[in-house]
Structures are given as C-alpha cells and as structure tokens.
Biopython code that builds the backbone (N, CA, C, O; Angstrom):
import numpy as np
from Bio.PDB.StructureBuilder import StructureBuilder

atoms = [
    (1, "MET", "N", (-7.527, 10.907, 12.095)),
    (1, "MET", "CA", (-7.006, 9.601, 12.482)),
    (1, "MET", "C", (-5.704, 9.298, 11.740)),
    (1, "MET", "O", (-4.750, 8.797, 12.334)),
    (2, "LEU", "N", (-5.668, 9.599, 10.458)),
    (2, "LEU", "CA", (-4.456, 9.334, 9.698)),
    (2, "LEU", "C", (-3.299, 10.140, 10.260)),
    (2, "LEU", "O", (-2.185, 9.627, 10.363)),
    (3, "ASP", "N", (-3.540, 11.387, 10.624)),
    (3, "ASP", "CA", (-2.471, 12.206, 11.181)),
    (3, "ASP", "C", (-1.925, 11.599, 12.465)),
    (3, "ASP", "O", (-0.716, 11.627, 12.699)),
    (4, "GLU", "N", (-2.794, 11.054, 13.292)),
    (4, "GLU", "CA", (-2.349, 10.413, 14.533)),
    (4, "GLU", "C", (-1.495, 9.182, 14.223)),
    (4, "GLU", "O", (-0.467, 8.959, 14.862)),
    (5, "SER", "N", (-1.916, 8.398, 13.260)),
    (5, "SER", "CA", (-1.140, 7.223, 12.868)),
    (5, "SER", "C", (0.229, 7.635, 12.346)),
    (5, "SER", "O", (1.241, 7.015, 12.672)),
    (6, "GLU", "N", (0.253, 8.691, 11.529)),
    (6, "GLU", "CA", (1.527, 9.177, 11.006)),
    (6, "GLU", "C", (2.430, 9.657, 12.139)),
    (6, "GLU", "O", (3.627, 9.367, 12.143)),
    (7, "ARG", "N", (1.873, 10.378, 13.087)),
    (7, "ARG", "CA", (2.673, 10.850, 14.231)),
    (7, "ARG", "C", (3.222, 9.676, 15.024)),
    (7, "ARG", "O", (4.387, 9.681, 15.423)),
    (8, "ASN", "N", (2.393, 8.678, 15.252)),
    (8, "ASN", "CA", (2.835, 7.501, 16.007)),
    (8, "ASN", "C", (3.959, 6.765, 15.282)),
    (8, "ASN", "O", (4.920, 6.315, 15.905)),
    (9, "MET", "N", (3.831, 6.648, 13.978)),
    (9, "MET", "CA", (4.872, 5.968, 13.211)),
    (9, "MET", "C", (6.180, 6.755, 13.265)),
    (9, "MET", "O", (7.250, 6.183, 13.471)),
    (10, "ARG", "N", (6.085, 8.055, 13.082)),
    (10, "ARG", "CA", (7.291, 8.888, 13.126)),
    (10, "ARG", "C", (7.940, 8.846, 14.509)),
    (10, "ARG", "O", (9.165, 8.885, 14.626)),
    (11, "ALA", "N", (7.119, 8.767, 15.548)),
    (11, "ALA", "CA", (7.638, 8.740, 16.919)),
    (11, "ALA", "C", (8.515, 7.519, 17.172)),
    (11, "ALA", "O", (9.398, 7.556, 18.029)),
    (12, "ILE", "N", (8.278, 6.434, 16.431)),
    (12, "ILE", "CA", (9.095, 5.228, 16.624)),
    (12, "ILE", "C", (10.110, 5.033, 15.491)),
    (12, "ILE", "O", (10.707, 3.967, 15.346)),
    (13, "GLY", "N", (10.289, 6.101, 14.688)),
    (13, "GLY", "CA", (11.334, 6.070, 13.676)),
    (13, "GLY", "C", (10.938, 5.551, 12.308)),
    (13, "GLY", "O", (11.804, 5.261, 11.483)),
    (14, "ILE", "N", (9.653, 5.431, 12.057)),
    (14, "ILE", "CA", (9.179, 4.966, 10.753)),
    (14, "ILE", "C", (8.683, 6.174, 9.967)),
    (14, "ILE", "O", (7.853, 6.942, 10.454)),
    (15, "GLU", "N", (9.191, 6.337, 8.758)),
    (15, "GLU", "CA", (8.755, 7.441, 7.906)),
    (15, "GLU", "C", (7.680, 6.930, 6.947)),
    (15, "GLU", "O", (7.984, 6.178, 6.021)),
    (16, "PRO", "N", (6.418, 7.334, 7.166)),
    (16, "PRO", "CA", (5.340, 6.863, 6.290)),
    (16, "PRO", "C", (5.491, 7.413, 4.872)),
    (16, "PRO", "O", (6.022, 8.504, 4.666)),
    (17, "VAL", "N", (5.014, 6.639, 3.906)),
    (17, "VAL", "CA", (5.053, 7.022, 2.501)),
    (17, "VAL", "C", (3.631, 6.947, 1.967)),
    (17, "VAL", "O", (2.951, 5.932, 2.121)),
    (18, "GLU", "N", (3.189, 8.029, 1.339)),
    (18, "GLU", "CA", (1.851, 8.032, 0.754)),
    (18, "GLU", "C", (1.915, 7.367, -0.611)),
    (18, "GLU", "O", (2.777, 7.685, -1.430)),
    (19, "VAL", "N", (0.991, 6.438, -0.847)),
    (19, "VAL", "CA", (0.932, 5.724, -2.124)),
    (19, "VAL", "C", (-0.489, 5.852, -2.658)),
    (19, "VAL", "O", (-1.451, 5.456, -1.998)),
    (20, "LEU", "N", (-0.609, 6.406, -3.854)),
    (20, "LEU", "CA", (-1.917, 6.528, -4.480)),
    (20, "LEU", "C", (-2.161, 5.304, -5.349)),
    (20, "LEU", "O", (-1.290, 4.876, -6.106)),
    (21, "LEU", "N", (-3.358, 4.751, -5.225)),
    (21, "LEU", "CA", (-3.702, 3.543, -5.978)),
    (21, "LEU", "C", (-4.633, 3.867, -7.124)),
    (21, "LEU", "O", (-5.546, 4.681, -6.986)),
    (22, "ASP", "N", (-4.401, 3.235, -8.247)),
    (22, "ASP", "CA", (-5.366, 3.236, -9.340)),
    (22, "ASP", "C", (-6.287, 2.052, -9.042)),
    (22, "ASP", "O", (-5.892, 0.895, -9.182)),
    (23, "MET", "N", (-7.500, 2.354, -8.636)),
    (23, "MET", "CA", (-8.395, 1.293, -8.177)),
    (23, "MET", "C", (-8.757, 0.308, -9.286)),
    (23, "MET", "O", (-8.997, -0.867, -9.011)),
    (24, "ASP", "N", (-8.800, 0.771, -10.531)),
    (24, "ASP", "CA", (-9.066, -0.163, -11.634)),
    (24, "ASP", "C", (-7.928, -1.176, -11.755)),
    (24, "ASP", "O", (-8.169, -2.369, -11.935)),
    (25, "GLU", "N", (-6.690, -0.696, -11.655)),
    (25, "GLU", "CA", (-5.544, -1.609, -11.712)),
    (25, "GLU", "C", (-5.551, -2.563, -10.519)),
    (25, "GLU", "O", (-5.241, -3.746, -10.660)),
    (26, "PHE", "N", (-5.903, -2.047, -9.356)),
    (26, "PHE", "CA", (-5.944, -2.893, -8.162)),
    (26, "PHE", "C", (-7.024, -3.957, -8.283)),
    (26, "PHE", "O", (-6.800, -5.112, -7.918)),
    (27, "GLU", "N", (-8.180, -3.585, -8.786)),
    (27, "GLU", "CA", (-9.264, -4.560, -8.978)),
    (27, "GLU", "C", (-8.832, -5.650, -9.955)),
    (27, "GLU", "O", (-9.140, -6.825, -9.751)),
    (28, "THR", "N", (-8.128, -5.273, -11.004)),
    (28, "THR", "CA", (-7.608, -6.249, -11.968)),
    (28, "THR", "C", (-6.598, -7.165, -11.298)),
    (28, "THR", "O", (-6.632, -8.378, -11.500)),
    (29, "TYR", "N", (-5.697, -6.594, -10.499)),
    (29, "TYR", "CA", (-4.705, -7.365, -9.748)),
    (29, "TYR", "C", (-5.405, -8.424, -8.886)),
    (29, "TYR", "O", (-5.003, -9.587, -8.869)),
    (30, "CYS", "N", (-6.446, -8.011, -8.179)),
    (30, "CYS", "CA", (-7.189, -8.945, -7.318)),
    (30, "CYS", "C", (-7.869, -10.042, -8.140)),
    (30, "CYS", "O", (-7.795, -11.222, -7.800)),
    (31, "ALA", "N", (-8.528, -9.638, -9.219)),
    (31, "ALA", "CA", (-9.271, -10.592, -10.045)),
    (31, "ALA", "C", (-8.338, -11.628, -10.669)),
    (31, "ALA", "O", (-8.656, -12.816, -10.695)),
    (32, "GLU", "N", (-7.187, -11.178, -11.172)),
    (32, "GLU", "CA", (-6.242, -12.096, -11.820)),
    (32, "GLU", "C", (-5.675, -13.123, -10.853)),
    (32, "GLU", "O", (-5.289, -14.220, -11.255)),
    (33, "ARG", "N", (-5.628, -12.763, -9.582)),
    (33, "ARG", "CA", (-5.021, -13.648, -8.582)),
    (33, "ARG", "C", (-6.049, -14.310, -7.661)),
    (33, "ARG", "O", (-5.693, -15.075, -6.765)),
    (34, "GLY", "N", (-7.317, -14.008, -7.895)),
    (34, "GLY", "CA", (-8.370, -14.575, -7.062)),
    (34, "GLY", "C", (-8.305, -14.077, -5.626)),
    (34, "GLY", "O", (-8.608, -14.815, -4.689)),
    (35, "LEU", "N", (-7.904, -12.807, -5.459)),
    (35, "LEU", "CA", (-7.740, -12.246, -4.120)),
    (35, "LEU", "C", (-8.910, -11.338, -3.756)),
    (35, "LEU", "O", (-9.565, -10.760, -4.624)),
    (36, "ARG", "N", (-9.151, -11.228, -2.467)),
    (36, "ARG", "CA", (-10.176, -10.327, -1.955)),
    (36, "ARG", "C", (-9.576, -8.939, -1.776)),
    (36, "ARG", "O", (-8.378, -8.795, -1.530)),
    (37, "ASN", "N", (-10.409, -7.936, -1.902)),
    (37, "ASN", "CA", (-9.986, -6.564, -1.635)),
    (37, "ASN", "C", (-10.081, -6.350, -0.126)),
    (37, "ASN", "O", (-11.121, -5.950, 0.396)),
    (38, "ASP", "N", (-8.972, -6.624, 0.561)),
    (38, "ASP", "CA", (-8.929, -6.423, 2.009)),
    (38, "ASP", "C", (-7.589, -5.797, 2.384)),
    (38, "ASP", "O", (-6.741, -5.572, 1.521)),
    (39, "GLY", "N", (-7.405, -5.523, 3.645)),
    (39, "GLY", "CA", (-6.202, -4.846, 4.094)),
    (39, "GLY", "C", (-4.921, -5.580, 3.752)),
    (39, "GLY", "O", (-3.931, -4.954, 3.374)),
    (40, "GLY", "N", (-4.925, -6.881, 3.878)),
    (40, "GLY", "CA", (-3.738, -7.670, 3.570)),
    (40, "GLY", "C", (-3.378, -7.611, 2.099)),
    (40, "GLY", "O", (-2.207, -7.493, 1.740)),
    (41, "THR", "N", (-4.390, -7.695, 1.250)),
    (41, "THR", "CA", (-4.150, -7.636, -0.188)),
    (41, "THR", "C", (-3.674, -6.248, -0.589)),
    (41, "THR", "O", (-2.769, -6.118, -1.413)),
    (42, "ARG", "N", (-4.279, -5.204, -0.012)),
    (42, "ARG", "CA", (-3.833, -3.842, -0.323)),
    (42, "ARG", "C", (-2.388, -3.639, 0.119)),
    (42, "ARG", "O", (-1.605, -3.019, -0.601)),
    (43, "ALA", "N", (-2.026, -4.151, 1.289)),
    (43, "ALA", "CA", (-0.649, -4.018, 1.781)),
    (43, "ALA", "C", (0.323, -4.721, 0.838)),
    (43, "ALA", "O", (1.382, -4.178, 0.523)),
    (44, "GLU", "N", (-0.025, -5.913, 0.389)),
    (44, "GLU", "CA", (0.822, -6.654, -0.546)),
    (44, "GLU", "C", (0.973, -5.897, -1.863)),
    (44, "GLU", "O", (2.071, -5.800, -2.411)),
    (45, "TYR", "N", (-0.132, -5.366, -2.361)),
    (45, "TYR", "CA", (-0.123, -4.626, -3.620)),
    (45, "TYR", "C", (0.759, -3.382, -3.510)),
    (45, "TYR", "O", (1.562, -3.105, -4.400)),
    (46, "VAL", "N", (0.608, -2.643, -2.425)),
    (46, "VAL", "CA", (1.411, -1.441, -2.223)),
    (46, "VAL", "C", (2.892, -1.803, -2.096)),
    (46, "VAL", "O", (3.749, -1.095, -2.624)),
    (47, "ALA", "N", (3.193, -2.884, -1.409)),
    (47, "ALA", "CA", (4.583, -3.327, -1.289)),
    (47, "ALA", "C", (5.173, -3.620, -2.668)),
    (47, "ALA", "O", (6.329, -3.286, -2.931)),
    (48, "ARG", "N", (4.395, -4.237, -3.539)),
    (48, "ARG", "CA", (4.861, -4.518, -4.898)),
    (48, "ARG", "C", (5.090, -3.222, -5.677)),
    (48, "ARG", "O", (6.083, -3.092, -6.393)),
    (49, "LEU", "N", (4.161, -2.257, -5.534)),
    (49, "LEU", "CA", (4.329, -0.973, -6.218)),
    (49, "LEU", "C", (5.597, -0.273, -5.744)),
    (49, "LEU", "O", (6.363, 0.242, -6.558)),
    (50, "LEU", "N", (5.819, -0.253, -4.455)),
    (50, "LEU", "CA", (7.003, 0.412, -3.909)),
    (50, "LEU", "C", (8.287, -0.298, -4.348)),
    (50, "LEU", "O", (9.292, 0.355, -4.629)),
    (51, "ALA", "N", (8.255, -1.616, -4.407)),
    (51, "ALA", "CA", (9.421, -2.368, -4.857)),
    (51, "ALA", "C", (9.763, -2.020, -6.300)),
    (51, "ALA", "O", (10.936, -1.881, -6.648)),
    (52, "LYS", "N", (8.740, -1.878, -7.138)),
    (52, "LYS", "CA", (8.976, -1.501, -8.533)),
    (52, "LYS", "C", (9.561, -0.100, -8.623)),
    (52, "LYS", "O", (10.440, 0.150, -9.447)),
    (53, "GLN", "N", (9.087, 0.813, -7.790)),
    (53, "GLN", "CA", (9.570, 2.198, -7.823)),
    (53, "GLN", "C", (11.033, 2.270, -7.407)),
    (53, "GLN", "O", (11.788, 3.066, -7.965)),
    (54, "THR", "N", (11.444, 1.467, -6.451)),
    (54, "THR", "CA", (12.818, 1.554, -5.960)),
    (54, "THR", "C", (13.802, 0.867, -6.903)),
    (54, "THR", "O", (15.007, 1.094, -6.796)),
    (55, "LYS", "N", (13.319, 0.036, -7.821)),
    (55, "LYS", "CA", (14.201, -0.642, -8.791)),
    (55, "LYS", "C", (14.606, 0.283, -9.924)),
    (55, "LYS", "O", (15.555, -0.013, -10.650)),
    (56, "ARG", "N", (13.911, 1.389, -10.088)),
    (56, "ARG", "CA", (14.181, 2.309, -11.204)),
    (56, "ARG", "C", (15.465, 3.026, -11.050)),
    (56, "ARG", "O", (15.828, 3.832, -11.907)),
]
sb = StructureBuilder()
sb.init_structure("model")
sb.init_model(0)
sb.init_chain("A")
sb.init_seg("    ")
for serial, (resi, resn, name, xyz) in enumerate(atoms, 1):
    if name == "N":
        sb.init_residue(resn, " ", resi, " ")
    sb.init_atom(name, np.array(xyz, "f"), 0.0, 1.0, " ", f" {name:<3s}", serial, name[0])
structure = sb.get_structure()
C-alpha cells in the first residue's frame, strides 16, 4: 500500500520523504501539548521535524 501511495504522489510531482519517529519523543510531544496520537498530530509533528532539519 505504501508503494502505491508513493507512486501516486510521484505521478503528480510530489517527492515523498521518509521520516523516522522516535515514539518516546512523540509521546512526550503529545503529552506536553494535550494532543491525541492521531494522523493530524503525527502530520504536524513530522512537519515540525522537517522544518528543523531544513533550518540547519
């Protein structure tokens, strides 16, 4: 399924980026902010990680 999603994204010009999460850090992130571990929160967290990486 992931391969199909990657192919679909590439077909429309989006280059997917693999991001590995430290689940302990993510759980702490959620707890500190009172957030649920759901798709929206994971997307926000990954966006923050990527933003930090590109600032280097």
